[in-house]
C-alpha positions as a Markdown table, in Angstrom:
| # | Residue | x | y | z |
|---|---|---|---|---|
| 1 | Unk | -13.5 | -11.3 | -25.0 |
| 2 | Unk | -11.0 | -10.3 | -22.3 |
| 3 | Unk | -10.0 | -7.2 | -24.2 |
| 4 | Unk | -13.6 | -6.2 | -24.8 |
| 5 | Unk | -14.4 | -6.5 | -21.1 |
| 6 | Unk | -11.4 | -4.5 | -20.0 |
| 7 | Unk | -12.0 | -1.9 | -22.6 |
| 8 | Unk | -15.6 | -1.3 | -21.3 |
| 9 | Unk | -14.1 | -0.4 | -17.9 |
| 10 | Unk | -10.9 | 1.3 | -19.1 |
| 11 | Unk | -10.3 | 4.4 | -16.9 |
| 12 | Unk | -13.9 | 4.3 | -15.9 |
| 13 | Unk | -14.8 | 7.0 | -13.3 |
| 14 | Unk | -16.8 | 4.5 | -11.3 |
| 15 | Unk | -13.6 | 2.7 | -10.3 |
| 16 | Unk | -12.4 | 5.9 | -8.6 |
| 17 | Unk | -15.6 | 6.5 | -6.7 |
| 18 | Unk | -15.5 | 6.3 | -2.9 |
| 19 | Unk | -18.2 | 3.6 | -3.0 |
| 20 | Unk | -16.1 | 1.2 | -5.1 |
| 21 | Unk | -15.0 | -1.8 | -3.1 |
| 22 | Unk | -11.3 | -2.0 | -2.8 |
| 23 | Unk | -9.7 | -5.4 | -2.7 |
| 24 | Unk | -8.7 | -6.6 | 0.7 |
| 25 | Unk | -5.2 | -7.8 | 1.5 |
| 26 | Unk | -6.1 | -11.4 | 2.5 |
| 27 | Unk | -4.1 | -14.5 | 1.9 |
| 28 | Unk | -5.3 | -15.3 | -1.6 |
| 29 | Unk | -5.7 | -11.8 | -2.9 |
| 30 | Unk | -2.8 | -10.2 | -4.8 |
| 31 | Unk | -2.7 | -6.4 | -4.6 |
| 32 | Unk | -3.8 | -4.2 | -7.5 |
| 33 | Unk | -4.7 | -0.6 | -7.6 |
| 34 | Unk | -4.8 | 0.0 | -3.8 |
| 35 | Unk | -4.5 | 3.4 | -2.3 |
| 36 | Unk | -1.2 | 4.2 | -0.5 |
| 37 | Unk | -2.6 | 3.1 | 2.9 |
| 38 | Unk | -3.9 | -0.2 | 1.4 |
| 39 | Unk | -0.6 | -0.9 | -0.4 |
| 40 | Unk | 1.4 | -0.2 | 2.8 |
| 41 | Unk | -0.8 | -2.7 | 4.7 |
| 42 | Unk | -0.3 | -5.3 | 2.0 |
| 43 | Unk | 3.5 | -4.7 | 1.8 |
| 44 | Unk | 3.6 | -5.3 | 5.6 |
| 45 | Unk | 1.7 | -8.5 | 5.2 |
| 46 | Unk | 4.0 | -9.6 | 2.3 |
| 47 | Unk | 7.1 | -9.0 | 4.5 |
| 48 | Unk | 5.6 | -11.2 | 7.2 |
| 49 | Unk | 4.6 | -13.9 | 4.7 |
| 50 | Unk | 8.0 | -13.8 | 3.1 |
| 51 | Unk | 9.7 | -14.3 | 6.4 |
| 52 | Unk | 7.6 | -17.4 | 7.0 |
| 53 | Unk | 8.2 | -18.6 | 3.4 |
| 54 | Unk | 12.0 | -18.4 | 4.0 |
| 55 | Unk | 11.7 | -20.5 | 7.1 |
| 56 | Unk | 9.5 | -23.1 | 5.5 |
| 57 | Unk | 11.5 | -23.7 | 2.3 |
| 58 | Unk | 15.1 | -24.2 | 1.2 |
| 59 | Unk | 15.6 | -21.6 | -1.5 |
| 60 | Unk | 18.5 | -21.0 | -3.8 |
| 61 | Unk | 20.7 | -18.0 | -3.6 |
| 62 | Unk | 19.0 | -16.6 | -6.7 |
| 63 | Unk | 15.6 | -17.1 | -5.2 |
| 64 | Unk | 16.6 | -15.3 | -2.0 |
| 65 | Unk | 18.0 | -12.5 | -4.0 |
| 66 | Unk | 14.8 | -12.1 | -5.9 |
| 67 | Unk | 12.8 | -11.9 | -2.7 |
| 68 | Unk | 15.2 | -9.2 | -1.4 |
| 69 | Unk | 14.6 | -7.3 | -4.6 |
| 70 | Unk | 10.9 | -7.5 | -4.2 |
| 71 | Unk | 11.2 | -5.0 | -1.3 |
| 72 | Unk | 11.2 | -2.4 | -4.1 |
| 73 | Unk | 7.9 | -3.6 | -5.6 |
| 74 | Unk | 5.5 | -1.4 | -3.6 |
| 75 | Unk | 7.1 | 1.9 | -4.7 |
| 76 | Unk | 7.4 | 0.7 | -8.4 |
| 77 | Unk | 3.8 | -0.5 | -8.4 |
| 78 | Unk | 2.4 | 2.6 | -6.8 |
| 79 | Unk | 4.2 | 4.8 | -9.4 |
| 80 | Unk | 2.6 | 2.6 | -12.2 |
| 81 | Unk | -0.9 | 2.9 | -10.7 |
| 82 | Unk | -0.5 | 6.7 | -10.5 |
| 83 | Unk | 0.0 | 6.8 | -14.3 |
| 84 | Unk | -3.6 | 5.6 | -14.9 |
| 85 | Unk | -4.7 | 3.2 | -17.7 |
| 86 | Unk | -6.5 | 0.9 | -15.2 |
| 87 | Unk | -9.5 | -1.2 | -15.6 |
| 88 | Unk | -11.8 | -3.7 | -13.9 |
| 89 | Unk | -10.1 | -7.1 | -13.7 |
| 90 | Unk | -11.4 | -10.6 | -12.8 |
| 91 | Unk | -8.5 | -11.1 | -10.5 |
| 92 | Unk | -8.6 | -14.9 | -10.5 |
| 93 | Unk | -8.8 | -15.8 | -14.2 |
| 94 | Unk | -7.1 | -19.2 | -14.3 |
| 95 | Unk | -7.7 | -22.0 | -16.7 |
| 96 | Unk | -8.0 | -24.6 | -13.9 |
| 97 | Unk | -11.8 | -24.3 | -13.5 |
| 98 | Unk | -12.8 | -20.7 | -14.0 |
| 99 | Unk | -13.0 | -20.6 | -17.8 |
| 100 | Unk | -15.6 | -22.8 | -19.6 |
| 101 | Unk | -16.0 | -23.3 | -23.4 |
| 102 | Unk | -19.2 | -24.5 | -25.0 |
| 103 | Unk | -19.1 | -27.8 | -27.0 |
| 104 | Unk | -19.3 | -25.8 | -30.3 |
| 105 | Unk | -16.4 | -23.5 | -29.2 |
| 106 | Unk | -18.6 | -20.5 | -29.9 |
| 107 | Unk | -19.2 | -19.4 | -26.3 |
| 108 | Unk | -16.9 | -18.8 | -23.3 |
| 109 | Unk | -18.1 | -18.3 | -19.7 |
| 110 | Unk | -16.1 | -17.0 | -16.8 |
| 111 | Unk | -17.0 | -17.9 | -13.2 |
| 112 | Unk | -15.8 | -16.9 | -9.7 |
| 113 | Unk | -15.8 | -13.1 | -9.7 |
| 114 | Unk | -15.1 | -12.9 | -6.0 |
| 115 | Unk | -11.7 | -11.1 | -6.5 |
| 116 | Unk | -12.9 | -8.5 | -9.0 |
| 117 | Unk | -11.0 | -5.3 | -8.6 |
| 118 | Unk | -9.4 | -2.3 | -10.2 |
| 119 | Unk | -6.0 | -3.1 | -11.6 |
| 120 | Unk | -3.8 | -3.6 | -14.6 |
| 121 | Unk | -5.6 | -5.3 | -17.5 |
| 122 | Unk | -2.6 | -7.6 | -18.5 |
| 123 | Unk | -2.8 | -9.1 | -15.0 |
| 124 | Unk | -5.8 | -11.2 | -16.0 |
| 125 | Unk | -4.0 | -12.4 | -19.2 |
| 126 | Unk | -0.8 | -13.2 | -17.2 |
| 127 | Unk | -2.8 | -15.2 | -14.6 |
| 128 | Unk | -4.6 | -17.1 | -17.3 |
| 129 | Unk | -1.5 | -18.0 | -19.2 |
| 130 | Unk | 0.8 | -18.9 | -16.2 |
| 131 | Unk | -0.5 | -22.5 | -16.0 |
| 132 | Unk | -0.6 | -23.0 | -19.7 |
| 133 | Unk | 2.9 | -24.3 | -20.5 |
| 134 | Unk | 4.3 | -24.2 | -24.0 |
| 135 | Unk | 7.7 | -25.0 | -25.6 |
| 136 | Unk | 7.7 | -21.6 | -27.2 |
| 137 | Unk | 6.2 | -19.8 | -24.2 |
| 138 | Unk | 7.9 | -16.4 | -24.7 |
| 139 | Unk | 6.9 | -16.2 | -28.3 |
| 140 | Unk | 3.4 | -17.6 | -27.6 |
| 141 | Unk | 2.7 | -15.2 | -24.7 |
| 142 | Unk | 4.2 | -12.2 | -26.6 |
| 143 | Unk | 1.9 | -12.9 | -29.5 |
| 144 | Unk | -1.2 | -13.1 | -27.2 |
| 145 | Unk | -0.2 | -9.9 | -25.4 |
| 146 | Unk | -0.1 | -8.1 | -28.8 |
| 147 | Unk | -3.4 | -9.6 | -29.8 |
| 148 | Unk | -4.9 | -8.5 | -26.4 |
| 149 | Unk | -3.7 | -4.9 | -26.9 |
| 150 | Unk | -5.0 | -4.8 | -30.5 |
| 151 | Unk | -8.3 | -6.0 | -29.0 |
| 152 | Unk | -8.3 | -3.0 | -26.6 |
| 153 | Unk | -7.5 | -0.6 | -29.5 |
| 154 | Unk | -10.3 | -2.1 | -31.6 |
| 155 | Unk | -12.7 | -1.6 | -28.7 |
| 156 | Unk | -11.8 | 2.1 | -28.4 |
| 157 | Unk | -8.9 | 2.2 | -25.9 |
| 158 | Unk | -6.4 | 4.9 | -27.0 |
| 159 | Unk | -2.9 | 5.9 | -25.8 |
| 160 | Unk | -2.0 | 2.5 | -24.4 |
| 161 | Unk | 1.3 | 1.6 | -26.1 |
| 162 | Unk | 2.4 | -1.9 | -26.7 |
| 163 | Unk | 5.6 | -1.3 | -24.6 |
| 164 | Unk | 3.5 | -0.3 | -21.6 |
| 165 | Unk | 1.3 | -3.3 | -22.1 |
| 166 | Unk | 4.3 | -5.6 | -22.1 |
| 167 | Unk | 5.7 | -3.9 | -19.0 |
| 168 | Unk | 2.3 | -4.3 | -17.3 |
| 169 | Unk | 2.4 | -8.0 | -18.1 |
| 170 | Unk | 6.0 | -8.2 | -16.6 |
| 171 | Unk | 5.0 | -6.2 | -13.5 |
| 172 | Unk | 2.0 | -8.6 | -13.1 |
| 173 | Unk | 4.4 | -11.6 | -13.1 |
| 174 | Unk | 6.3 | -10.0 | -10.2 |
| 175 | Unk | 3.0 | -9.3 | -8.4 |
| 176 | Unk | 2.1 | -13.0 | -8.8 |
| 177 | Unk | 5.1 | -13.9 | -6.6 |
| 178 | Unk | 3.1 | -12.7 | -3.7 |
| 179 | Unk | 0.3 | -15.1 | -4.5 |
| 180 | Unk | 2.6 | -18.1 | -4.1 |
| 181 | Unk | 4.2 | -16.6 | -1.0 |
| 182 | Unk | 0.8 | -16.0 | 0.7 |
| 183 | Unk | -0.3 | -19.5 | -0.1 |
| 184 | Unk | 3.1 | -20.9 | 0.9 |
| 185 | Unk | 3.4 | -22.7 | -2.4 |
| 186 | Unk | 7.0 | -23.5 | -3.4 |
| 187 | Unk | 5.7 | -25.0 | -6.7 |
| 188 | Unk | 4.0 | -21.9 | -7.9 |
| 189 | Unk | 6.7 | -19.6 | -6.5 |
| 190 | Unk | 9.3 | -21.4 | -8.7 |
| 191 | Unk | 7.0 | -21.5 | -11.7 |
| 192 | Unk | 6.4 | -17.8 | -11.4 |
| 193 | Unk | 10.1 | -17.1 | -10.7 |
| 194 | Unk | 11.1 | -19.0 | -13.9 |
| 195 | Unk | 8.8 | -16.7 | -15.9 |
| 196 | Unk | 10.1 | -13.6 | -14.1 |
| 197 | Unk | 13.5 | -14.6 | -15.3 |
| 198 | Unk | 12.3 | -15.5 | -18.8 |
| 199 | Unk | 10.7 | -12.0 | -19.1 |
| 200 | Unk | 13.5 | -10.2 | -17.3 |
| 201 | Unk | 10.9 | -8.7 | -15.0 |
| 202 | Unk | 13.4 | -7.8 | -12.3 |
| 203 | Unk | 14.7 | -5.0 | -14.5 |
| 204 | Unk | 11.5 | -3.2 | -13.7 |
| 205 | Unk | 12.6 | -3.1 | -10.0 |
| 206 | Unk | 16.1 | -1.8 | -10.8 |
| 207 | Unk | 15.6 | 0.8 | -13.5 |
């Protein structure tokens, strides 16, 4: 279902139109396909939030190093956005109350579309899975990413390689660090940071 929704909006011209509402840079909204000015404003807000986060919490040396490395995120993300392959995303697709399944398991419904925006499709998948722990998380998530991409292909998306899909998932995990920082949540910061390490996402900021 997620792949079909994303495929319907894949590289849609409407998302590039002047009238399309860009996501704001408020406390609970992670950045996605912002223009350079919007991304710069968000980066400034992230720096301020990070300074407060560091004051409010005792972090390990590794966690502090990760936050320093995140200074490179705006440039890396802007380069990725410039390559296209963007779609309309839900933006808040978590399993803690926004996804409902019918009793017969034949129907799914998604609610709370307040953060809908143009962005990387795998971001929605990342945000849905981040709270769904599993002993074999890396293998489980990798299998679902491949299934998601095959769904895109089946729905008509062409030229979106599995390697790019995986990298977009990894970049979305890095982006999710901002969510926890803006909300001043040490719990979700560490949960995301553990997945950033598991997926070796920091390599995207150093390549």
